[in-house]
C-alpha positions as CSV (number, residue, x, y, z in Angstrom):
1,X,-20.2,14.5,16.9
2,X,-21.6,13.7,13.6
3,X,-25.0,13.1,12.4
4,X,-24.6,10.5,9.8
5,X,-26.5,7.0,9.9
6,X,-25.1,4.2,12.0
7,X,-23.8,1.0,10.6
8,X,-22.8,-1.8,12.5
9,X,-20.3,-3.9,11.1
10,X,-19.1,-7.4,12.6
11,X,-15.0,-6.6,12.8
12,X,-13.7,-10.0,12.2
13,X,-16.1,-10.3,8.9
14,X,-14.8,-6.9,8.0
15,X,-11.7,-8.2,8.4
16,X,-11.8,-11.4,6.2
17,X,-13.6,-9.8,3.7
18,X,-14.7,-5.8,3.7
19,X,-16.6,-5.9,-0.1
20,X,-20.5,-7.5,1.2
21,X,-20.3,-4.6,4.1
22,X,-18.5,-1.6,1.9
23,X,-21.4,-2.6,-0.9
24,X,-24.2,-2.5,1.3
25,X,-23.0,0.7,2.2
26,X,-22.7,2.4,-1.0
27,X,-26.3,1.3,-1.4
28,X,-28.0,2.3,2.0
29,X,-25.7,4.5,4.0
30,X,-22.6,6.0,1.1
31,X,-21.7,8.2,4.2
32,X,-21.9,6.4,7.5
33,X,-20.8,6.5,11.1
34,X,-19.2,2.6,12.0
35,X,-18.5,2.4,15.7
36,X,-16.6,-0.6,15.5
37,X,-14.0,2.1,14.2
38,X,-15.3,4.9,15.2
39,X,-15.4,6.8,12.4
40,X,-17.4,8.0,9.1
41,X,-16.5,6.6,6.3
42,X,-17.1,7.9,3.0
43,X,-17.6,4.6,0.4
44,X,-18.0,6.2,-3.3
45,X,-15.6,7.2,-5.3
46,X,-16.6,10.4,-6.7
47,X,-17.3,11.5,-3.2
48,X,-13.6,10.8,-2.5
49,X,-12.0,11.6,-5.0
50,X,-13.9,15.4,-4.7
51,X,-13.5,15.7,-1.1
52,X,-10.0,14.0,-0.4
53,X,-8.3,17.4,-1.9
54,X,-10.3,19.6,0.5
55,X,-7.3,20.2,2.6
56,X,-8.8,22.5,5.0
57,X,-11.9,20.3,5.8
58,X,-10.2,17.0,5.7
59,X,-6.8,17.2,7.3
60,X,-4.3,14.8,7.1
61,X,-2.5,16.8,10.3
62,X,-3.3,14.2,12.9
63,X,-1.5,15.1,15.9
64,X,-3.0,12.1,17.9
65,X,-3.7,9.9,15.2
66,X,-2.0,6.2,15.6
67,X,0.7,6.7,13.0
68,X,1.8,10.0,14.1
69,X,2.0,8.8,17.5
70,X,3.8,5.5,16.6
71,X,6.1,6.7,13.9
72,X,6.5,10.4,13.9
73,X,5.3,13.3,11.9
74,X,5.9,12.0,8.2
75,X,4.6,14.1,5.1
76,X,1.8,12.0,4.7
77,X,0.5,13.6,7.8
78,X,1.0,17.1,6.8
79,X,-0.7,19.3,4.4
80,X,0.1,22.1,2.3
81,X,3.2,24.0,2.0
82,X,4.7,21.4,4.7
83,X,3.6,18.2,2.7
84,X,4.8,20.0,-0.4
85,X,8.3,20.5,0.8
86,X,9.3,17.1,1.6
87,X,7.6,15.7,-1.0
88,X,10.0,17.8,-3.4
89,X,12.8,16.6,-1.2
90,X,12.1,13.0,-1.8
91,X,11.2,13.3,-5.2
92,X,14.9,12.6,-6.5
93,X,14.3,9.4,-5.5
94,X,10.8,8.4,-6.5
95,X,10.7,10.7,-10.2
96,X,9.7,8.1,-12.6
97,X,13.1,9.1,-14.7
98,X,15.2,7.5,-11.1
99,X,13.2,4.6,-11.5
100,X,13.7,4.2,-15.2
101,X,17.3,4.7,-14.6
102,X,17.9,3.6,-11.1
103,X,15.4,1.5,-9.5
104,X,14.8,-0.9,-12.7
105,X,18.2,-2.2,-12.8
106,X,18.7,-2.9,-9.1
107,X,14.7,-4.6,-8.8
108,X,15.7,-6.7,-11.9
109,X,19.1,-8.3,-10.7
110,X,17.3,-8.9,-7.1
111,X,14.5,-10.9,-8.5
112,X,16.7,-12.6,-10.9
113,X,18.7,-14.1,-8.3
114,X,15.8,-14.8,-5.9
115,X,14.1,-16.6,-8.5
116,X,17.4,-18.7,-9.9
117,X,17.5,-20.0,-5.8
118,X,14.2,-20.9,-5.8
119,X,13.2,-22.5,-9.2
120,X,15.0,-25.5,-8.9
121,X,13.3,-25.8,-5.8
122,X,9.7,-26.6,-7.4
123,X,7.2,-25.5,-4.8
124,X,7.3,-22.5,-2.3
125,X,4.8,-20.0,-0.5
126,X,4.5,-17.2,-3.3
127,X,4.1,-14.6,-0.1
128,X,6.3,-15.5,2.2
129,X,9.1,-16.9,0.2
130,X,8.6,-14.5,-2.6
131,X,6.9,-11.5,-2.8
132,X,7.7,-10.4,0.4
133,X,11.5,-11.1,-0.6
134,X,11.2,-9.3,-3.7
135,X,9.4,-6.7,-1.7
136,X,12.3,-6.5,0.9
137,X,14.7,-6.7,-1.3
138,X,13.8,-3.9,-3.5
139,X,12.7,-1.8,-0.5
140,X,16.2,-2.0,1.1
141,X,17.5,-0.2,-2.1
142,X,15.0,2.8,-2.7
143,X,15.3,3.2,1.2
144,X,18.8,3.0,1.5
145,X,18.5,0.7,4.7
146,X,21.2,-2.0,2.8
147,X,22.3,-3.0,6.4
148,X,19.1,-4.9,7.3
149,X,17.9,-8.2,6.0
150,X,14.3,-8.6,3.7
151,X,13.2,-10.6,6.7
152,X,13.4,-8.1,8.8
153,X,12.3,-5.6,6.3
154,X,9.1,-7.1,6.3
155,X,8.8,-7.6,9.8
156,X,9.4,-4.4,10.9
157,X,6.7,-3.2,8.0
158,X,4.1,-5.6,9.4
159,X,4.7,-4.1,12.8
160,X,4.1,-0.2,12.1
161,X,1.0,-1.2,9.8
162,X,-0.7,-3.8,12.5
163,X,-0.2,-0.4,15.2
164,X,-1.2,1.8,12.4
165,X,-4.4,-0.5,12.6
166,X,-4.9,-1.2,16.2
167,X,-7.7,0.9,16.4
168,X,-9.1,-1.4,19.1
169,X,-5.9,-0.5,21.1
170,X,-4.2,-4.0,22.0
171,X,-1.2,-3.3,24.3
172,X,0.7,-6.5,22.6
173,X,0.5,-4.8,19.3
174,X,1.4,-1.1,20.3
175,X,4.5,-2.5,22.2
176,X,5.5,-4.8,18.9
177,X,5.5,-1.5,16.9
178,X,7.5,0.5,19.2
179,X,10.1,-2.3,18.7
180,X,9.7,-2.1,14.7
181,X,10.3,1.4,14.6
182,X,13.5,1.0,17.0
183,X,14.9,-1.2,14.8
184,X,14.4,1.4,11.9
185,X,16.0,3.8,14.0
186,X,19.1,1.4,14.4
187,X,19.2,0.9,11.1
188,X,19.1,4.6,10.0
189,X,22.2,5.1,12.5
190,X,24.2,2.9,11.1
191,X,23.9,4.2,7.1
192,X,24.2,7.6,7.9
193,X,27.6,8.0,8.3
194,X,27.5,5.4,4.9
195,X,25.4,7.6,3.1
196,X,27.3,10.9,4.1
197,X,30.1,9.6,2.8
198,X,28.7,8.2,-0.4
199,X,25.6,9.6,-1.2
200,X,23.2,8.0,-3.7
201,X,19.5,7.9,-4.9
202,X,18.0,6.1,-2.2
203,X,15.3,7.9,0.5
204,X,17.7,8.4,3.5
205,X,20.4,10.1,1.2
206,X,18.8,12.5,-0.9
207,X,16.7,13.4,2.6
208,X,19.9,14.5,3.7
209,X,21.3,15.8,1.3
210,X,18.2,18.3,1.4
211,X,19.0,19.2,4.6
212,X,15.6,17.3,6.4
213,X,15.5,17.6,9.9
214,X,16.5,14.4,11.7
215,X,12.9,13.8,12.9
216,X,11.5,14.4,9.4
217,X,14.0,11.7,7.8
218,X,13.1,9.5,10.4
219,X,9.5,9.8,9.8
220,X,9.6,9.7,6.1
221,X,11.9,6.6,5.8
222,X,9.2,4.6,8.6
223,X,6.1,5.8,6.3
224,X,7.7,4.8,3.3
225,X,8.5,1.3,5.0
226,X,5.4,0.3,6.2
227,X,3.6,1.3,2.6
228,X,6.7,0.3,0.5
229,X,6.5,-3.1,1.3
230,X,3.1,-4.2,2.5
231,X,1.9,-3.1,-0.9
232,X,4.2,-4.4,-3.6
233,X,4.0,-8.0,-1.2
234,X,0.4,-8.1,-1.3
235,X,0.3,-6.9,-5.3
236,X,2.8,-9.4,-6.4
237,X,0.9,-12.2,-4.5
238,X,-2.5,-11.6,-5.0
239,X,-1.9,-10.8,-8.6
240,X,-0.3,-14.3,-9.2
241,X,-3.4,-15.4,-7.2
242,X,-5.5,-13.7,-9.8
243,X,-3.9,-14.6,-13.0
244,X,-3.5,-18.2,-12.2
245,X,-7.6,-18.3,-10.9
246,X,-8.4,-16.5,-14.2
247,X,-6.6,-18.1,-16.8
248,X,-8.6,-16.8,-19.4
249,X,-7.3,-13.0,-18.4
250,X,-3.1,-14.5,-17.6
251,X,-3.3,-16.1,-21.7
252,X,-4.6,-12.0,-23.0
253,X,-1.1,-11.1,-21.5
254,X,0.7,-14.4,-22.6
255,X,-1.5,-13.8,-26.0
256,X,-0.1,-10.0,-26.4
257,X,-3.7,-8.9,-26.1
258,X,-3.4,-7.0,-23.3
259,X,-0.6,-5.9,-20.9
260,X,1.7,-6.6,-17.3
261,X,0.5,-2.9,-16.6
262,X,-3.1,-3.4,-17.2
263,X,-3.6,-6.2,-14.9
264,X,-1.5,-4.5,-12.1
265,X,-4.2,-2.1,-12.4
266,X,-7.1,-3.6,-12.8
267,X,-5.7,-5.6,-9.5
268,X,-5.3,-2.5,-7.3
269,X,-8.6,-1.7,-8.0
270,X,-10.4,-4.8,-7.6
271,X,-8.4,-5.3,-4.2
272,X,-7.0,-2.4,-2.8
273,X,-3.8,-3.5,-1.1
274,X,-4.4,-0.1,0.9
275,X,-8.0,0.3,1.1
276,X,-8.5,3.5,2.9
277,X,-6.8,6.8,4.0
278,X,-7.9,8.8,7.4
279,X,-8.4,12.2,8.1
280,X,-9.4,14.9,10.9
281,X,-12.5,17.0,10.2
282,X,-10.8,20.6,10.7
283,X,-14.0,22.8,10.4
284,X,-17.4,21.8,10.0
285,X,-18.6,20.8,7.1
286,X,-21.5,19.4,5.3
287,X,-21.7,16.9,2.8
288,X,-25.2,15.5,0.9
289,X,-27.2,16.7,3.9
290,X,-24.7,15.2,6.5
291,X,-22.7,17.2,8.8
292,X,-19.4,16.7,10.0
293,X,-18.0,18.2,13.2
294,X,-14.4,19.1,13.8
295,X,-12.5,16.4,15.2
296,X,-14.6,14.1,13.2
297,X,-12.4,11.2,12.2
298,X,-13.2,10.2,8.4
299,X,-11.9,7.4,6.3
300,X,-11.7,7.7,3.1
301,X,-12.6,4.3,2.1
302,X,-10.8,3.7,-1.6
303,X,-11.6,-0.1,-1.5
304,X,-14.9,0.5,-1.5
305,X,-14.4,3.6,-4.2
306,X,-12.8,1.3,-6.5
307,X,-15.8,-1.1,-6.8
308,X,-18.3,1.7,-7.0
309,X,-21.1,0.3,-9.5
310,X,-21.6,4.0,-10.1
311,X,-18.2,4.3,-11.8
312,X,-17.2,1.1,-13.2
313,X,-18.9,-1.4,-15.6
314,X,-17.9,-4.7,-13.6
315,X,-16.9,-3.8,-10.3
316,X,-16.6,-7.0,-8.5
317,X,-15.2,-9.0,-11.6
318,X,-11.3,-8.7,-12.5
319,X,-11.0,-8.2,-15.8
320,X,-8.0,-6.5,-17.5
321,X,-9.9,-5.6,-20.0
322,X,-11.7,-2.9,-18.6
323,X,-11.3,1.1,-18.2
324,X,-9.4,1.9,-15.3
325,X,-9.1,5.5,-15.7
326,X,-11.3,6.4,-12.8
327,X,-9.3,4.6,-10.3
328,X,-8.2,6.5,-6.9
329,X,-5.8,3.3,-5.8
330,X,-2.6,5.5,-5.0
331,X,-4.9,8.7,-3.9
332,X,-6.9,10.9,-5.5
333,X,-5.8,14.5,-4.0
334,X,-2.2,16.2,-3.1
335,X,-0.9,12.5,-0.9
336,X,-1.1,10.8,-4.4
337,X,1.2,8.0,-3.5
338,X,4.8,9.3,-4.5
339,X,6.2,5.7,-4.7
340,X,3.5,4.8,-7.4
341,X,6.0,4.8,-10.3
342,X,8.4,2.7,-8.5
343,X,5.5,0.4,-7.6
344,X,4.7,-0.4,-11.2
345,X,8.0,-0.7,-12.5
346,X,9.4,-3.3,-9.9
347,X,5.7,-5.5,-10.3
348,X,4.8,-4.9,-13.8
349,X,8.1,-4.6,-15.5
350,X,9.7,-6.8,-13.3
351,X,8.4,-9.7,-10.7
352,X,5.5,-10.1,-12.6
353,X,6.3,-11.2,-16.0
354,X,9.9,-12.8,-14.4
355,X,7.8,-14.9,-12.3
356,X,6.0,-16.4,-14.7
357,X,8.8,-16.6,-17.6
358,X,10.9,-18.7,-14.7
359,X,8.8,-20.8,-12.4
360,X,7.3,-22.7,-15.6
361,X,4.2,-24.4,-14.8
362,X,3.3,-21.9,-12.2
363,X,-0.1,-23.4,-10.1
364,X,-1.2,-23.1,-6.8
365,X,-0.7,-26.2,-4.6
366,X,-3.2,-25.3,-1.7
367,X,-5.8,-22.5,-0.2
368,X,-4.8,-18.8,-0.5
369,X,-7.0,-17.0,2.2
370,X,-6.8,-13.2,1.9
371,X,-7.4,-10.8,5.4
372,X,-7.2,-7.3,5.9
373,X,-9.3,-4.0,5.3
374,X,-7.3,-1.0,5.7
375,X,-4.2,-3.1,3.6
376,X,-5.6,-6.1,2.4
377,X,-3.5,-8.7,0.7
378,X,-2.8,-13.0,0.5
379,X,-2.0,-14.2,4.3
380,X,-0.2,-17.4,2.5
381,X,-0.2,-19.2,-0.9
382,X,1.1,-22.3,-1.4
383,X,2.4,-22.7,-5.1
384,X,4.4,-25.3,-7.0
385,X,5.8,-25.3,-10.8
386,X,8.1,-27.2,-13.0
387,X,11.8,-27.3,-11.7
388,X,14.6,-27.6,-14.0
């Protein structure tokens, strides 16, 4: 057991807004054991950036971790050569060239169809009706699971996310997670013969072509869905909210003084959709006078690191003009998010500019509550616009 100082949190308050507690931790206990999470939290940006690379100490291999138990051992839960082999195998799906030459056009076609259907209505929920749908349709294409609906894609993603964050051991959450992984397995079963006959750039297809085992293929598909649905969904909706509540920032983009990509990079720094990544301590290690023991659970708190006062000029402000170079929103080590290029394209190249272009006079039409600390985003967001 680590000798890290103990820092108590209110789990409910932490879920609604973790940033005040994380700010206090950075100032008073930047490496601290939080009993409510049964983990040591590392909260400063430079500590995360330096130590995430030390896979011999902070291992992603977590045989008893929730993700491994519930979803199988995907490449995110492997280190070294096994991790790199699977990462290389999936690269044809997520490479910058594939995103540019294949996925961007698919994203544009789906988003155009979605917004054309919704535009005459004049109002919708940005989360439930727009962001979930855009993200789900994109993920169907990228994973190769075109035999399910976008609604089911969102359901199974959320079920797995909830399962992986179920540190309290709620049996109902675990049961829902198992139901969701079973649904994905059925979808994979349905698409294997289709993609065997007609291979493409999808994640399922390229893994099959690379000769990965059935267990590897299924675990990596579930990994892609667990992160590839909720992160774009939460960033699309959250960034719309951020720009509508910071109109001067939106005007910078409209005036050509800033870009949608700058807005995207600043938002994921400021309100991280994935707030942490867990690790297992593989060997005894001392960090800033604190001893971590083998099998201690450590959380690298990306969301906290991205608001580190020692690194960012205005850490708590949404300002698309500030330097986000030190951001660790997509990770900092060998597990840097493989879907980063696809996320940037979907959100910055396609979804955000099209939403503001095709929904004229877009405005908030009610409250937009946020929630989550491991995964964070708006829960609902009523919006309205000038219908044709």
